[in-house]
C-alpha positions as CSV (number, residue, x, y, z in Angstrom):
1,M,15.7,-32.8,7.0
2,L,15.8,-28.8,6.6
3,S,13.5,-26.4,8.6
4,G,12.0,-23.1,7.1
5,H,12.1,-22.4,10.0
6,S,16.1,-22.5,10.9
7,H,18.1,-20.5,9.8
8,P,16.8,-17.0,9.7
9,K,19.5,-14.4,9.3
10,F,20.1,-17.0,6.1
11,R,16.8,-16.7,4.6
12,K,15.8,-12.9,5.6
13,L,19.5,-12.1,3.6
14,L,18.2,-14.5,0.9
15,S,14.7,-13.2,0.5
16,I,16.9,-9.4,0.6
17,C,19.2,-10.5,-2.4
18,I,16.5,-12.1,-4.3
19,F,14.5,-8.6,-4.0
20,T,17.7,-6.6,-5.1
21,V,19.0,-8.1,-7.4
22,F,15.5,-7.9,-9.5
23,F,15.7,-4.4,-8.4
24,L,19.0,-4.1,-10.2
25,I,17.7,-6.0,-13.3
26,L,15.0,-3.2,-13.7
27,V,17.2,-0.4,-12.8
28,G,19.6,-1.8,-15.5
29,G,16.3,-2.1,-18.4
30,L,16.1,2.0,-17.3
31,V,19.9,2.1,-18.3
32,R,19.9,0.7,-21.7
33,S,15.8,2.1,-22.4
34,T,16.7,5.5,-21.5
35,G,20.3,5.3,-23.3
36,S,21.9,6.0,-20.3
37,G,24.4,3.0,-20.6
38,L,27.2,6.3,-21.4
39,G,25.3,8.7,-18.3
40,C,29.2,8.2,-16.5
41,P,31.6,7.4,-19.3
42,D,34.3,6.1,-16.9
43,W,34.1,3.3,-14.4
44,P,34.0,2.8,-11.2
45,K,34.1,6.6,-10.6
46,C,31.7,8.6,-12.6
47,F,33.7,11.5,-14.2
48,G,36.1,11.2,-12.5
49,Q,34.2,12.0,-9.3
50,Y,33.0,8.9,-6.5
51,V,29.3,11.9,-6.7
52,P,28.6,12.8,-10.3
53,P,28.0,16.6,-11.4
54,T,24.2,17.5,-11.5
55,D,25.4,20.6,-14.2
56,I,27.4,21.3,-16.6
57,S,29.9,23.5,-14.4
58,Q,31.2,21.0,-12.5
59,L,32.9,19.9,-15.7
60,P,36.4,20.7,-16.4
61,L,35.7,22.4,-20.3
62,D,37.2,19.6,-22.2
63,Y,35.3,16.9,-20.3
64,K,34.4,15.2,-23.8
65,E,37.4,14.6,-24.4
66,R,39.0,14.3,-21.3
67,F,36.4,11.2,-21.1
68,K,36.6,10.1,-24.5
69,V,35.5,6.4,-24.8
70,S,36.7,3.7,-27.1
71,G,39.0,6.8,-28.8
72,K,35.3,8.8,-29.4
73,V,34.5,11.6,-28.3
74,I,31.3,11.0,-25.7
75,A,28.1,13.5,-26.3
76,D,27.4,16.1,-24.4
77,F,25.9,15.5,-20.7
78,N,23.1,15.3,-20.0
79,P,22.6,15.1,-15.9
80,V,19.5,12.6,-15.7
81,K,21.4,10.0,-17.6
82,T,24.6,10.5,-15.6
83,W,22.3,9.6,-12.4
84,I,20.3,7.2,-13.4
85,E,23.6,5.2,-14.9
86,Y,24.9,6.3,-11.1
87,I,22.1,4.5,-9.5
88,N,22.2,1.6,-11.6
89,R,26.1,1.3,-10.6
90,L,25.0,2.1,-5.9
91,V,22.4,-0.4,-6.4
92,G,24.8,-2.9,-8.1
93,A,27.1,-2.1,-5.4
94,T,24.3,-2.3,-2.6
95,T,24.1,-6.0,-3.7
96,G,27.1,-7.5,-3.6
97,I,27.4,-6.3,-0.5
98,L,24.4,-7.9,0.5
99,V,24.9,-11.2,-1.5
100,F,28.3,-11.6,0.3
101,L,26.8,-10.8,3.9
102,M,24.2,-14.6,3.0
103,A,27.4,-15.9,1.8
104,L,29.3,-15.4,4.9
105,A,25.5,-16.9,7.0
106,S,25.6,-19.5,4.4
107,S,27.9,-21.4,7.4
108,S,25.0,-21.8,9.0
109,Y,24.6,-25.0,7.3
110,K,28.3,-26.4,7.0
111,S,26.7,-29.7,8.9
112,E,23.7,-29.9,6.8
113,N,23.8,-29.1,3.7
114,K,27.1,-27.6,2.5
115,S,25.5,-27.5,-1.2
116,I,23.5,-23.9,0.0
117,I,26.9,-23.1,0.4
118,Y,28.2,-23.7,-2.7
119,L,25.3,-22.0,-4.4
120,S,25.6,-18.6,-2.0
121,W,29.7,-18.4,-2.9
122,A,28.7,-18.8,-6.5
123,T,26.2,-16.3,-6.2
124,V,29.1,-13.9,-5.0
125,F,31.3,-15.1,-8.2
126,A,28.3,-14.3,-10.1
127,V,27.6,-11.0,-8.9
128,G,31.7,-9.7,-9.1
129,F,31.4,-10.8,-12.3
130,N,28.4,-9.1,-13.6
131,G,29.9,-6.1,-12.2
132,W,33.2,-6.4,-14.2
133,L,30.8,-7.0,-17.3
134,G,29.4,-3.7,-16.5
135,S,32.9,-2.4,-16.6
136,I,34.0,-4.2,-20.6
137,V,30.8,-2.3,-21.2
138,V,31.8,1.2,-20.6
139,S,34.9,0.3,-22.2
140,T,33.3,-1.1,-25.3
141,N,31.0,1.5,-26.0
142,L,28.0,0.2,-25.3
143,K,28.7,-3.0,-27.8
144,P,25.5,-4.5,-28.3
145,V,26.4,-8.5,-27.2
146,I,28.6,-7.3,-23.8
147,I,25.4,-5.6,-23.3
148,T,23.2,-8.9,-23.8
149,L,25.9,-11.3,-21.8
150,H,25.6,-8.6,-18.6
151,M,21.5,-8.9,-18.8
152,L,22.4,-13.2,-18.9
153,A,24.7,-13.2,-16.2
154,A,22.1,-11.2,-14.0
155,V,19.7,-13.8,-15.2
156,V,22.3,-16.6,-13.6
157,T,22.2,-15.1,-10.6
158,I,18.4,-14.8,-10.1
159,F,18.7,-18.8,-10.7
160,L,21.3,-19.3,-7.8
161,L,19.6,-17.7,-5.3
162,L,16.6,-19.4,-6.6
163,E,18.3,-23.0,-5.7
164,A,19.6,-21.5,-3.0
165,R,16.0,-20.7,-1.3
166,V,14.5,-24.0,-2.6
167,R,17.2,-26.5,-0.9
168,S,16.4,-24.2,2.2
169,D,12.9,-24.6,2.4
170,E,12.9,-28.0,1.2
171,N,10.0,-28.8,4.3
172,N,8.0,-26.5,2.7
173,F,8.4,-28.0,-0.8
174,I,6.6,-31.5,0.3
175,F,3.0,-31.9,-0.9
176,H,0.9,-35.1,-1.5
177,L,-0.1,-35.1,-4.9
178,K,-0.6,-38.1,-7.0
179,K,1.7,-39.1,-9.7
180,E,-0.8,-39.2,-12.3
181,S,-0.9,-35.2,-11.5
182,G,2.2,-34.6,-11.2
183,A,4.0,-36.4,-14.1
184,P,1.9,-34.3,-16.9
185,L,2.1,-30.8,-14.8
186,K,5.8,-31.4,-15.0
187,K,6.4,-32.1,-18.5
188,L,4.3,-29.3,-19.4
189,L,5.8,-26.9,-17.1
190,L,9.3,-28.3,-18.1
191,F,7.6,-27.5,-21.6
192,L,6.7,-23.6,-21.1
193,I,10.6,-23.2,-19.5
194,L,12.0,-24.0,-22.8
195,L,9.8,-22.3,-24.7
196,T,10.0,-19.0,-22.2
197,F,14.3,-19.4,-22.4
198,G,13.6,-19.4,-26.2
199,Q,11.5,-16.4,-25.9
200,I,14.3,-14.4,-23.6
201,I,16.7,-14.7,-26.3
202,L,14.8,-14.0,-29.2
203,G,14.0,-10.6,-27.2
204,T,17.7,-10.4,-26.4
205,Q,17.5,-10.8,-30.4
206,V,15.5,-8.0,-30.9
207,R,16.8,-5.8,-28.4
208,E,20.9,-5.5,-29.8
209,D,18.7,-4.8,-33.1
210,I,16.8,-1.9,-31.5
211,D,20.4,-1.0,-29.9
212,H,21.4,-0.7,-33.7
213,L,18.8,1.2,-35.0
214,S,18.6,3.6,-31.8
215,R,23.0,4.1,-33.0
216,D,22.3,4.5,-37.0
217,G,19.9,8.1,-35.4
218,I,16.9,6.0,-36.6
219,V,13.2,8.0,-35.0
220,R,12.1,5.7,-31.5
221,N,8.5,5.6,-33.2
222,L,10.1,3.9,-36.4
223,W,12.1,1.1,-34.6
224,I,9.1,-2.0,-34.8
225,S,8.6,-0.8,-38.6
226,K,12.7,-1.5,-38.7
227,L,12.9,-4.7,-36.8
228,G,13.4,-7.4,-38.9
229,L,12.5,-12.3,-38.8
230,E,13.1,-12.4,-35.4
231,Y,10.8,-9.9,-33.9
232,L,8.1,-11.4,-35.7
233,I,9.1,-14.3,-34.5
234,H,9.3,-13.3,-31.5
235,R,6.1,-11.1,-31.2
236,S,4.1,-14.5,-32.8
237,Y,5.5,-16.7,-30.8
238,S,4.2,-14.9,-27.4
239,I,0.8,-16.3,-28.2
240,L,1.9,-20.2,-28.2
241,I,3.1,-19.1,-24.4
242,V,-0.1,-18.5,-23.8
243,V,-1.8,-20.8,-24.6
244,V,0.1,-23.2,-22.8
245,H,-0.7,-21.2,-20.0
246,V,-3.6,-21.4,-20.5
247,F,-3.6,-25.3,-21.1
248,L,-1.8,-25.5,-17.7
249,F,-4.2,-23.5,-15.4
250,I,-7.2,-25.5,-16.6
251,K,-4.9,-28.8,-15.4
252,V,-3.8,-26.6,-12.2
253,S,-7.9,-26.0,-11.6
254,K,-8.8,-29.2,-11.5
255,L,-6.5,-29.9,-8.4
256,S,-8.0,-30.2,-5.0
257,N,-7.7,-27.1,-2.2
258,V,-5.4,-28.9,-0.5
259,H,-2.7,-27.6,-3.1
260,S,-3.7,-24.6,-2.8
261,R,0.1,-23.5,-3.3
262,I,0.5,-25.3,-6.4
263,I,-3.1,-23.2,-7.4
264,G,-1.5,-20.0,-5.8
265,W,1.5,-19.9,-7.6
266,T,-0.1,-20.9,-11.2
267,R,-2.1,-18.0,-11.0
268,F,0.5,-16.2,-10.5
269,T,2.2,-17.1,-12.9
270,C,-0.6,-16.2,-15.0
271,G,-0.9,-12.8,-13.9
272,I,3.1,-12.4,-14.8
273,V,2.3,-13.3,-18.8
274,F,-0.7,-11.2,-19.0
275,V,1.1,-8.2,-17.8
276,N,3.7,-9.3,-20.0
277,I,1.6,-9.5,-23.0
278,L,-0.1,-5.7,-22.4
279,S,3.9,-3.9,-21.9
280,G,4.5,-6.1,-25.7
281,I,1.5,-4.9,-26.9
282,A,2.1,-1.4,-25.4
283,L,5.9,-1.9,-26.8
284,A,4.7,-2.4,-30.6
285,Y,1.7,0.0,-31.3
286,G,2.8,2.7,-28.4
287,G,6.0,3.7,-30.4
288,V,8.3,1.5,-28.0
289,P,8.3,4.1,-24.7
290,P,11.3,4.1,-22.5
291,A,9.3,3.2,-19.4
292,V,7.7,0.3,-20.7
293,Q,10.8,-1.4,-22.4
294,P,12.5,-2.3,-18.2
295,V,9.2,-3.6,-17.7
296,H,9.0,-5.5,-20.3
297,L,12.5,-7.4,-19.0
298,L,11.7,-7.5,-15.8
299,F,8.2,-9.5,-16.0
300,G,9.7,-12.2,-18.9
301,L,12.7,-12.5,-16.1
302,M,10.0,-13.3,-13.6
303,L,7.8,-15.4,-15.7
304,A,11.1,-18.1,-15.9
305,C,12.1,-17.6,-12.4
306,A,8.3,-18.1,-11.5
307,Q,7.9,-21.6,-13.3
308,Y,10.9,-22.3,-12.3
309,F,9.2,-22.3,-8.8
310,L,6.2,-23.6,-10.2
311,F,8.3,-26.4,-11.6
312,T,10.0,-27.2,-8.0
313,L,6.8,-27.8,-6.1
314,I,5.2,-30.1,-8.2
315,S,8.7,-32.5,-8.6
316,K,9.1,-31.9,-4.5
317,S,5.4,-33.5,-4.9
318,S,4.7,-36.6,-2.9
319,A,3.3,-40.0,-4.7
320,L,1.4,-40.3,-1.4
321,E,-2.6,-39.4,-2.1
322,V,-4.4,-37.1,0.4
């Protein structure tokens, strides 16, 4: 059995990596919502420099031609967009370093649970692959499908980290929960996870439609009115997700206080749903404000992760009565 108090170095790095990847997704969402993807038109440098310029005077006169992307002349230099994209790259590089250190630290599990080592190195591969995808995003002039794959690869990274967290903390996931309580909750959570992933996929399609509207020069305030069936389904689908979460909350509230961890995570999960619904309303009726888009994305992914974590808590519960 693994102790929750052993391997402190690995566990600390793992927690830092989980936070860093979530932060990376938030920054990546900001890059996309502000149209800063080509703030640095080359990769891995930015305008041929390791530290990007802050003023147009620091660029050659023919910079638009010199730094063409896919044969197309780039837009006018915008220092804000340049530095948003540069910070995104810095956070990505930092994440890569931290994940590599975590993988090295996972070697302490060699005689206990090799799956943790495999998950750690798979995370290194996932981060490296996503870094490569980032370069493809730039070279393809922000092709929406590639941007979406870039985001989904980050989701895979998070789930690899969460699974490593679960396996390194198995003793702390054992709860004495009756089968007649645990089995229905597991089925309900599995249903919720499937619903949420369906909503995420719909959301990526809506996001790609918005990217096309933006490229066509449609004013931001008109984006929602120009969206098609995918958006209508995405919006209505959220009602079902809210209803099922309310049902989950009612079911979990009937558990005794000894299951405080399950109850606490259920409340946290429902809180994420509430924030995500509010951000969705702000996007729909507030003209798609750039600052809200990454928040909506982040909390959508946090919801899937919280559901998975809650599912794990219940799945590892004991059939013994308390």
